[in-house]
C-alpha positions in Angstrom: -48.5 105.8 50.6 -45.9 104.8 53.1 -49.2 103.3 55.5 -49.9 101.2 52.3 -46.4 100.4 52.4 -46.1 99.2 55.9 -49.4 97.6 55.9 -48.0 95.5 53.2 -44.5 94.5 55.1 -46.5 93.5 57.6 -48.3 90.9 55.8 -46.0 89.7 53.7 -43.8 89.1 57.1 -47.3 87.4 58.3 -47.4 85.4 55.3 -43.3 84.0 55.4 -43.9 83.4 59.0 -47.2 81.1 58.5 -45.4 79.7 55.8 -41.7 78.6 57.9 -44.8 77.3 61.1 -46.3 74.8 58.6 -42.7 73.8 56.8 -41.6 72.6 60.0 -45.0 70.5 60.7 -43.7 66.9 61.4 -46.1 63.9 60.9 -45.1 60.3 62.5 -47.8 57.8 61.2 -48.8 54.0 61.5 -51.1 51.7 59.4 -52.3 48.9 59.1 -54.8 46.5 56.9 -54.7 43.9 54.5 -53.0 43.3 51.3 -54.0 40.9 48.4 -51.0 40.1 45.9 -50.9 38.3 42.8 -47.6 35.5 43.3 -48.6 33.7 40.5 -45.4 32.2 40.4 -45.7 31.0 43.7 -49.1 29.4 43.5 -47.8 27.0 40.4 -45.1 26.0 42.5 -47.5 24.8 45.2 -49.1 22.8 42.6 -45.9 21.2 40.6 -45.0 20.5 44.1 -48.2 18.3 44.9 -48.1 16.8 41.6 -45.3 14.9 43.1 -46.7 14.0 46.2 -47.2 9.9 45.9 -50.7 10.8 47.6 -53.9 13.3 46.3 -53.6 16.2 48.8 -55.2 19.5 48.7 -54.2 23.0 48.5 -55.8 24.7 51.8 -54.7 28.3 51.6 -52.7 30.0 48.5 -51.6 33.5 49.5 -54.9 34.9 50.5 -55.6 38.4 51.5 -53.6 39.4 54.8 -51.9 41.3 56.6 -50.1 45.0 55.8 -48.7 47.7 57.8 -46.6 50.1 57.4 -45.1 53.3 59.4 -42.3 56.4 59.0 -42.9 60.3 58.8 -43.9 63.1 56.7 -43.2 66.8 56.4 -45.8 69.2 55.4 -43.9 71.8 53.2 -47.4 74.0 51.6 -50.8 73.5 53.2 -51.5 70.9 50.2 -48.1 68.9 50.0 -46.5 66.9 52.0 -43.8 65.0 51.8 -42.5 61.4 53.7 -40.4 58.5 53.9 -41.3 54.6 55.6 -41.5 51.3 56.1 -43.7 48.6 55.1 -44.5 45.2 56.0 -46.6 42.3 54.3 -47.2 38.6 54.6 -49.2 36.1 53.1 -48.7 32.5 52.4 -50.1 28.9 50.7 -50.1 25.5 51.9 -50.7 21.8 51.0 -52.0 18.8 52.7 -52.3 15.5 53.1 -53.8 13.0 55.5 -54.8 9.8 57.0 -54.4 7.6 59.9 -51.1 6.6 58.9 -49.7 10.1 58.8 -49.6 13.5 56.8 -47.7 15.3 54.4 -47.6 19.0 53.9 -45.9 21.2 52.2 -46.0 25.8 53.0 -44.8 28.3 51.6 -44.3 32.1 53.8 -43.9 34.8 52.1 -42.3 38.0 53.5 -42.2 41.5 52.0 -39.9 44.4 53.5 -39.9 47.7 51.9 -38.1 51.2 52.3 -39.0 54.3 50.5 -40.5 57.6 49.7 -44.0 59.6 49.1 -45.7 62.3 47.9 -48.8 63.4 49.1 -51.3 66.0 47.7 -54.3 66.9 49.4 -56.7 69.2 46.5 -59.2 69.1 50.5 -57.7 70.2 52.8 -60.1 72.2 55.9 -59.8 72.4 59.3 -61.4 69.1 60.1 -61.3 66.5 56.9 -58.4 66.1 54.2 -58.3 64.5 51.5 -55.3 63.7 49.5 -54.2 61.6 46.7 -50.3 60.0 47.2 -47.8 58.0 45.3 -45.3 56.2 46.3 -41.8 54.7 45.4 -40.5 51.4 47.1 -37.5 49.3 47.2 -38.4 45.8 48.3 -36.9 42.6 49.8 -39.1 39.2 49.7 -38.3 36.3 52.0 -40.1 33.2 51.1 -40.0 29.9 53.3 -40.4 26.5 51.1 -41.2 23.8 53.6 -42.0 20.1 53.5 -43.0 17.4 56.2 -43.5 14.0 56.1 -44.5 11.6 59.0 -45.3 8.0 59.0 -45.8 5.8 61.6 -44.4 7.9 64.4 -41.1 9.3 62.5 -41.5 12.7 60.4 -38.6 13.6 57.8 -38.5 16.9 56.1 -36.7 20.0 54.5 -36.6 23.9 54.3 -35.3 26.1 51.7 -35.2 30.1 51.4 -35.1 32.4 48.9 -34.7 36.1 48.3 -35.6 38.4 45.9 -34.9 42.5 45.6 -37.7 44.5 43.5 -38.8 48.5 42.8 -42.2 49.1 43.9 -44.7 51.6 42.8 -48.2 52.4 44.7 -50.8 55.3 44.6 -52.9 55.2 47.4 -56.3 58.1 48.3 -56.9 58.5 52.0 -59.6 60.3 54.0 -58.1 62.2 57.5 -60.0 63.5 60.3 -58.1 66.0 62.3 -58.5 66.0 66.1 -55.8 68.8 66.7 -52.5 67.7 66.5 -53.7 63.7 65.7 -55.1 62.5 62.5 -56.8 59.3 61.7 -59.0 57.5 59.0 -59.1 55.2 55.7 -56.6 54.7 52.9 -56.7 52.7 50.1 -54.9 51.5 46.8 -53.0 49.7 44.4 -49.5 48.4 44.5 -47.3 47.5 41.4 -44.2 45.2 42.2 -41.9 44.6 39.7 -41.4 41.0 40.0 -37.5 40.1 41.3 -35.9 36.4 40.9 -35.7 34.5 43.7 -32.1 32.9 44.9 -31.2 30.9 47.7 -28.7 32.4 49.9 -24.9 32.1 48.2 -26.6 29.5 45.7 -28.7 29.3 42.6 -32.2 31.0 41.6 -35.5 29.2 41.8 -35.6 27.9 38.8 -39.5 26.7 37.2 -39.7 22.4 38.0 -41.2 22.2 34.5 -38.7 24.0 32.8 -34.8 24.5 34.2 -34.1 27.4 32.1 -37.2 30.0 33.5 -36.5 31.3 36.9 -39.3 31.9 39.5 -40.2 35.5 40.8 -42.2 36.8 44.1 -44.6 39.7 42.7 -46.8 41.9 45.4 -49.1 43.6 42.8 -52.2 44.2 44.4 -54.8 46.4 46.6 -54.1 48.0 49.6 -56.7 49.0 51.8 -56.6 50.0 55.8 -56.6 52.6 59.0 -54.1 55.2 59.7 -53.4 57.8 61.8 -50.7 60.6 61.9 -49.1 62.3 65.2 -48.2 65.9 64.1 -45.2 67.8 65.8 -45.3 71.1 65.1 -42.6 73.4 65.7 -42.5 77.0 65.8 -40.1 80.0 65.5 -39.8 83.2 67.0 
């Protein structure tokens, strides 16, 4: 009986020590990929602007899928559970233009998203080499929208630019599959981001209103799909 108690005590101590080591696994991650975004109000705004042109312009691009990146840290609490926090960056834009032998008229809308938040990751498959995880993330997003118009005619130029910002909460769900190379993991991730659109406001000024309905304010909306590659560097701290 005494020997069994000693063996049981040793096993419990080993399990506790193993948990402490796992709990102190800290990962630094970075990812880069492509993102789609809804931006219905901004697409509508560009169309409304070119309707005021004295000439017939064409839309060259209107918020196509573009670059998305992020970095942050993860802490492994249990073999299948991780918590973390990080920063994300996404950008895109739109452009309309008319040009002929006498000059050109161009309108550009540039959109940038900065988001900071926390995440939780659960790994239903967690092997020595392959790990498949499901992630949920909540962020606070800050959008910056720059709207500029430039007229060039007969050697002269004239234009203007306005900048607007918006704040909005975001929620996203991802799946990722990683291959482990010792202390480094590399793989693919993909998912969907939901943005609760924030009203755009000029610094120290008024909200950006609908040009056809001044009682309605325009918003930014980053809702869309995300996909990319991801790397994690694991730093393991062991207790004596």
